[in-house]
MOPAC internal coordinates of N, CA, C and O (Angstrom, degrees):
PM7 1SCF
backbone

  N    0.0000 0     0.00 0     0.00 0    0    0    0
  C    1.4493 1     0.00 0     0.00 0    1    0    0
  C    1.5269 1   107.85 1     0.00 0    2    1    0
  O    1.2310 1   119.63 1   -46.10 1    3    2    1
  N    1.3209 1   118.32 1   133.90 1    3    2    1
  C    1.4672 1   120.16 1  -178.88 1    5    3    2
  C    1.5198 1   111.96 1   -68.84 1    6    5    3
  O    1.2310 1   121.31 1   -22.05 1    7    6    5
  N    1.3173 1   115.09 1   157.95 1    7    6    5
  C    1.4611 1   120.94 1   176.22 1    9    7    6
  C    1.5184 1   109.54 1   -72.18 1   10    9    7
  O    1.2310 1   120.72 1   -17.57 1   11   10    9
  N    1.3259 1   116.23 1   162.43 1   11   10    9
  C    1.4544 1   120.75 1   176.17 1   13   11   10
  C    1.5166 1   111.04 1   -66.16 1   14   13   11
  O    1.2310 1   120.85 1   -16.50 1   15   14   13
  N    1.3073 1   115.99 1   163.50 1   15   14   13
  C    1.4555 1   120.21 1  -179.21 1   17   15   14
  C    1.5162 1   112.22 1   -87.54 1   18   17   15
  O    1.2310 1   119.71 1   161.80 1   19   18   17
  N    1.3262 1   118.16 1   -18.20 1   19   18   17
  C    1.4600 1   121.89 1  -179.78 1   21   19   18
  C    1.5197 1   108.13 1   -89.45 1   22   21   19
  O    1.2310 1   119.77 1   -54.67 1   23   22   21
  N    1.3166 1   118.04 1   125.33 1   23   22   21
  C    1.4553 1   121.60 1  -170.52 1   25   23   22
  C    1.5290 1   115.22 1  -100.00 1   26   25   23
  O    1.2310 1   119.49 1  -178.04 1   27   26   25
  N    1.3207 1   118.58 1     1.96 1   27   26   25
  C    1.4676 1   121.45 1  -179.85 1   29   27   26
  C    1.5274 1   109.70 1  -107.02 1   30   29   27
  O    1.2310 1   120.12 1   -19.31 1   31   30   29
  N    1.3358 1   117.37 1   160.69 1   31   30   29
  C    1.4666 1   119.04 1   177.20 1   33   31   30
  C    1.5296 1   111.00 1   -63.81 1   34   33   31
  O    1.2310 1   120.50 1   -32.90 1   35   34   33
  N    1.3169 1   116.64 1   147.10 1   35   34   33
  C    1.4566 1   120.30 1   173.06 1   37   35   34
  C    1.5164 1   108.08 1  -110.22 1   38   37   35
  O    1.2310 1   120.45 1   -21.60 1   39   38   37
  N    1.3216 1   116.74 1   158.40 1   39   38   37
  C    1.4623 1   121.51 1  -175.94 1   41   39   38
  C    1.5240 1   110.92 1   -92.06 1   42   41   39
  O    1.2310 1   121.85 1   -36.81 1   43   42   41
  N    1.3189 1   114.07 1   143.19 1   43   42   41
  C    1.4574 1   120.77 1   170.98 1   45   43   42
  C    1.5113 1   107.07 1  -127.91 1   46   45   43
  O    1.2310 1   120.83 1   -44.23 1   47   46   45
  N    1.3220 1   116.02 1   135.77 1   47   46   45
  C    1.4564 1   120.47 1   177.30 1   49   47   46
  C    1.5150 1   109.34 1   -93.37 1   50   49   47
  O    1.2310 1   121.35 1   -40.99 1   51   50   49
  N    1.3231 1   115.03 1   139.01 1   51   50   49
  C    1.4557 1   120.09 1   177.92 1   53   51   50
  C    1.5204 1   109.39 1   -73.83 1   54   53   51
  O    1.2310 1   121.16 1   -43.97 1   55   54   53
  N    1.3188 1   115.39 1   136.03 1   55   54   53
  C    1.4571 1   120.63 1   179.34 1   57   55   54
  C    1.5258 1   108.31 1  -128.98 1   58   57   55
  O    1.2310 1   120.46 1    26.70 1   59   58   57
  N    1.3120 1   116.73 1  -153.30 1   59   58   57
  C    1.4557 1   121.21 1   179.74 1   61   59   58
  C    1.5258 1   113.36 1   -73.66 1   62   61   59
  O    1.2310 1   120.26 1  -179.25 1   63   62   61
  N    1.3265 1   117.11 1     0.75 1   63   62   61
  C    1.4559 1   121.11 1   178.61 1   65   63   62
  C    1.5105 1   113.70 1    99.20 1   66   65   63
  O    1.2310 1   119.90 1   165.28 1   67   66   65
  N    1.3249 1   117.79 1   -14.72 1   67   66   65
  C    1.4524 1   120.96 1  -178.68 1   69   67   66
  C    1.5252 1   113.61 1  -107.27 1   70   69   67
  O    1.2310 1   120.22 1   162.96 1   71   70   69
  N    1.3177 1   117.19 1   -17.04 1   71   70   69
  C    1.4568 1   121.19 1  -176.04 1   73   71   70
  C    1.5362 1   109.88 1  -136.11 1   74   73   71
  O    1.2310 1   119.76 1  -103.20 1   75   74   73
  N    1.3262 1   118.06 1    76.80 1   75   74   73
  C    1.4675 1   118.78 1   179.93 1   77   75   74
  C    1.5269 1   110.83 1   -66.69 1   78   77   75
  O    1.2310 1   121.14 1   -30.66 1   79   78   77
  N    1.3090 1   115.42 1   149.34 1   79   78   77
  C    1.4643 1   121.71 1   178.82 1   81   79   78
  C    1.5219 1   107.87 1  -112.83 1   82   81   79
  O    1.2310 1   120.69 1   -57.33 1   83   82   81
  N    1.3296 1   116.28 1   122.67 1   83   82   81
  C    1.4578 1   122.27 1   179.66 1   85   83   82
  C    1.5249 1   108.02 1  -101.88 1   86   85   83
  O    1.2310 1   120.67 1   -49.56 1   87   86   85
  N    1.3289 1   116.33 1   130.44 1   87   86   85
  C    1.4643 1   121.26 1   179.07 1   89   87   86
  C    1.5278 1   108.23 1   -98.80 1   90   89   87
  O    1.2310 1   120.65 1   -67.86 1   91   90   89
  N    1.3219 1   116.37 1   112.14 1   91   90   89
  C    1.4613 1   121.37 1   178.45 1   93   91   90
  C    1.5285 1   107.71 1   -81.93 1   94   93   91
  O    1.2310 1   119.73 1   -48.27 1   95   94   93
  N    1.3431 1   118.12 1   131.73 1   95   94   93
  C    1.4671 1   121.17 1  -178.39 1   97   95   94
  C    1.5324 1   112.26 1   -56.63 1   98   97   95
  O    1.2310 1   120.85 1   -34.26 1   99   98   97
  N    1.3330 1   115.97 1   145.74 1   99   98   97
  C    1.4660 1   121.60 1  -178.90 1  101   99   98
  C    1.5166 1   113.33 1   -56.30 1  102  101   99
  O    1.2310 1   119.91 1   142.97 1  103  102  101
  N    1.2999 1   117.78 1   -37.03 1  103  102  101
  C    1.4629 1   121.54 1  -176.65 1  105  103  102
  C    1.5132 1   113.91 1   -85.00 1  106  105  103
  O    1.2310 1   119.58 1  -163.35 1  107  106  105
  N    1.3303 1   118.40 1    16.65 1  107  106  105
  C    1.4637 1   121.33 1  -178.14 1  109  107  106
  C    1.5221 1   110.21 1   -59.28 1  110  109  107
  O    1.2310 1   121.29 1   -42.77 1  111  110  109
  N    1.3248 1   115.13 1   137.23 1  111  110  109
  C    1.4615 1   121.04 1  -177.82 1  113  111  110
  C    1.5217 1   110.35 1  -111.99 1  114  113  111
  O    1.2310 1   121.17 1   -31.34 1  115  114  113
  N    1.3232 1   115.37 1   148.66 1  115  114  113
  C    1.4604 1   120.63 1   176.55 1  117  115  114
  C    1.5243 1   110.00 1   -53.42 1  118  117  115
  O    1.2310 1   120.62 1   -47.33 1  119  118  117
  N    1.3227 1   116.42 1   132.67 1  119  118  117
  C    1.4591 1   121.57 1   178.77 1  121  119  118
  C    1.5197 1   114.08 1    97.06 1  122  121  119
  O    1.2310 1   119.72 1   162.48 1  123  122  121
  N    1.3386 1   118.14 1   -17.52 1  123  122  121
  C    1.4621 1   119.61 1   177.33 1  125  123  122
  C    1.5186 1   109.68 1   -68.86 1  126  125  123
  O    1.2310 1   120.89 1   -29.96 1  127  126  125
  N    1.3267 1   115.91 1   150.04 1  127  126  125
  C    1.4601 1   119.76 1   176.60 1  129  127  126
  C    1.5179 1   109.99 1  -126.44 1  130  129  127
  O    1.2310 1   121.51 1   -30.58 1  131  130  129
  N    1.3149 1   114.72 1   149.42 1  131  130  129
  C    1.4591 1   123.18 1  -179.09 1  133  131  130
  C    1.5192 1   107.65 1  -125.31 1  134  133  131
  O    1.2310 1   120.59 1   -59.34 1  135  134  133
  N    1.3251 1   116.47 1   120.66 1  135  134  133
  C    1.4612 1   121.10 1   179.78 1  137  135  134
  C    1.5241 1   108.35 1  -104.30 1  138  137  135
  O    1.2310 1   121.21 1   -55.04 1  139  138  137
  N    1.3198 1   115.30 1   124.96 1  139  138  137
  C    1.4620 1   121.52 1  -179.58 1  141  139  138
  C    1.5250 1   107.18 1  -117.37 1  142  141  139
  O    1.2310 1   120.41 1   -52.45 1  143  142  141
  N    1.3156 1   116.82 1   127.55 1  143  142  141
  C    1.4586 1   121.66 1   176.75 1  145  143  142
  C    1.5262 1   107.37 1  -101.81 1  146  145  143
  O    1.2310 1   121.05 1   -60.90 1  147  146  145
  N    1.3316 1   115.61 1   119.10 1  147  146  145
  C    1.4595 1   121.34 1   179.76 1  149  147  146
  C    1.5294 1   108.82 1   -98.43 1  150  149  147
  O    1.2310 1   120.51 1   -46.04 1  151  150  149
  N    1.3262 1   116.63 1   133.96 1  151  150  149
  C    1.4596 1   122.43 1   174.08 1  153  151  150
  C    1.5224 1   107.11 1  -110.65 1  154  153  151
  O    1.2310 1   120.78 1   -58.90 1  155  154  153
  N    1.3267 1   116.12 1   121.10 1  155  154  153
  C    1.4500 1   120.98 1  -178.19 1  157  155  154
  C    1.5222 1   108.70 1  -118.72 1  158  157  155
  O    1.2310 1   120.81 1   -53.20 1  159  158  157
  N    1.3384 1   116.05 1   126.80 1  159  158  157
  C    1.4674 1   121.88 1  -179.04 1  161  159  158
  C    1.5212 1   109.38 1  -123.32 1  162  161  159
  O    1.2310 1   121.25 1   -30.35 1  163  162  161
  N    1.3406 1   115.21 1   149.65 1  163  162  161
  C    1.4544 1   118.79 1   172.70 1  165  163  162
  C    1.5237 1   108.90 1  -104.54 1  166  165  163
  O    1.2310 1   120.53 1    -1.43 1  167  166  165
  N    1.3081 1   116.59 1   178.57 1  167  166  165
  C    1.4641 1   119.81 1  -177.60 1  169  167  166
  C    1.5316 1   111.73 1  -108.65 1  170  169  167
  O    1.2310 1   120.46 1  -162.40 1  171  170  169
  N    1.3263 1   116.73 1    17.60 1  171  170  169
  C    1.4641 1   120.55 1  -179.78 1  173  171  170
  C    1.5178 1   112.66 1   -78.07 1  174  173  171
  O    1.2310 1   121.54 1    -1.77 1  175  174  173
  N    1.3290 1   114.66 1   178.23 1  175  174  173
  C    1.4583 1   121.19 1   176.05 1  177  175  174
  C    1.5147 1   107.54 1  -125.62 1  178  177  175
  O    1.2310 1   118.89 1   -64.54 1  179  178  177
  N    1.3153 1   119.73 1   115.46 1  179  178  177
  C    1.4599 1   125.96 1    -3.21 1  181  179  178
  C    1.5398 1   111.20 1   -72.90 1  182  181  179
  O    1.2310 1   121.34 1   -25.38 1  183  182  181
  N    1.3034 1   115.05 1   154.62 1  183  182  181
  C    1.4537 1   120.88 1   179.40 1  185  183  182
  C    1.5308 1   109.71 1   -70.26 1  186  185  183
  O    1.2310 1   120.47 1   -45.53 1  187  186  185
  N    1.3271 1   116.70 1   134.47 1  187  186  185
  C    1.4595 1   121.69 1   178.17 1  189  187  186
  C    1.5225 1   109.22 1  -104.40 1  190  189  187
  O    1.2310 1   121.01 1   -37.36 1  191  190  189
  N    1.3211 1   115.67 1   142.64 1  191  190  189
  C    1.4647 1   121.56 1  -179.77 1  193  191  190
  C    1.5192 1   108.70 1  -131.20 1  194  193  191
  O    1.2310 1   120.70 1   -40.87 1  195  194  193
  N    1.3315 1   116.26 1   139.13 1  195  194  193
  C    1.4550 1   120.87 1   173.35 1  197  195  194
  C    1.5302 1   108.05 1  -133.54 1  198  197  195
  O    1.2310 1   121.05 1   -23.15 1  199  198  197
  N    1.3128 1   115.60 1   156.85 1  199  198  197
  C    1.4582 1   121.80 1  -179.93 1  201  199  198
  C    1.5223 1   108.62 1  -125.11 1  202  201  199
  O    1.2310 1   120.59 1   -41.62 1  203  202  201
  N    1.3171 1   116.48 1   138.38 1  203  202  201
  C    1.4609 1   122.15 1   177.73 1  205  203  202
  C    1.5245 1   108.65 1  -133.20 1  206  205  203
  O    1.2310 1   121.00 1   -39.91 1  207  206  205
  N    1.3262 1   115.70 1   140.09 1  207  206  205
  C    1.4610 1   121.61 1   176.94 1  209  207  206
  C    1.5212 1   108.48 1  -101.58 1  210  209  207
  O    1.2310 1   121.27 1   -48.46 1  211  210  209
  N    1.3228 1   115.17 1   131.54 1  211  210  209
  C    1.4556 1   121.82 1   175.52 1  213  211  210
  C    1.5244 1   106.32 1  -115.72 1  214  213  211
  O    1.2310 1   120.71 1   -52.65 1  215  214  213
  N    1.3332 1   116.25 1   127.35 1  215  214  213
  C    1.4627 1   120.56 1   179.81 1  217  215  214
  C    1.5269 1   108.32 1  -111.08 1  218  217  215
  O    1.2310 1   121.12 1   -59.00 1  219  218  217
  N    1.3271 1   115.46 1   121.00 1  219  218  217
  C    1.4680 1   122.24 1   176.64 1  221  219  218
  C    1.5187 1   107.46 1  -107.53 1  222  221  219
  O    1.2310 1   120.27 1   -50.45 1  223  222  221
  N    1.3194 1   117.08 1   129.55 1  223  222  221
  C    1.4640 1   121.25 1   179.54 1  225  223  222
  C    1.5231 1   108.84 1  -120.38 1  226  225  223
  O    1.2310 1   120.55 1   -49.67 1  227  226  225
  N    1.3344 1   116.55 1   130.33 1  227  226  225
  C    1.4680 1   121.84 1  -179.10 1  229  227  226
  C    1.5324 1   107.63 1   -76.24 1  230  229  227
  O    1.2310 1   121.25 1   -54.86 1  231  230  229
  N    1.3430 1   115.21 1   125.14 1  231  230  229
  C    1.4690 1   120.33 1  -179.47 1  233  231  230
  C    1.5141 1   111.93 1  -101.22 1  234  233  231
  O    1.2310 1   119.60 1   139.80 1  235  234  233
  N    1.3250 1   118.37 1   -40.20 1  235  234  233
  C    1.4721 1   120.98 1   179.86 1  237  235  234
  C    1.4948 1   109.89 1  -140.16 1  238  237  235
  O    1.2310 1   120.10 1   180.00 1  239  238  237

C-alpha cells in the first residue's frame, strides 16, 4: 500500500480510548491521503499487540 501524500505529522486528540479524534490540517487538499497506523495492546500475559492501518482521503 502506498504511503500517504501528506508528509508532516497530523494531530490526534486523546479521548476515552475507543473513539480517537484525528485533526486534518487546514490546508488539506482534495485527493490527499493520510495513513494512520494504530497500535492496539491488551493487558494480558503475555501481552498481545496488533497493528491496523487507517487511510483517510480528502474528498472536498
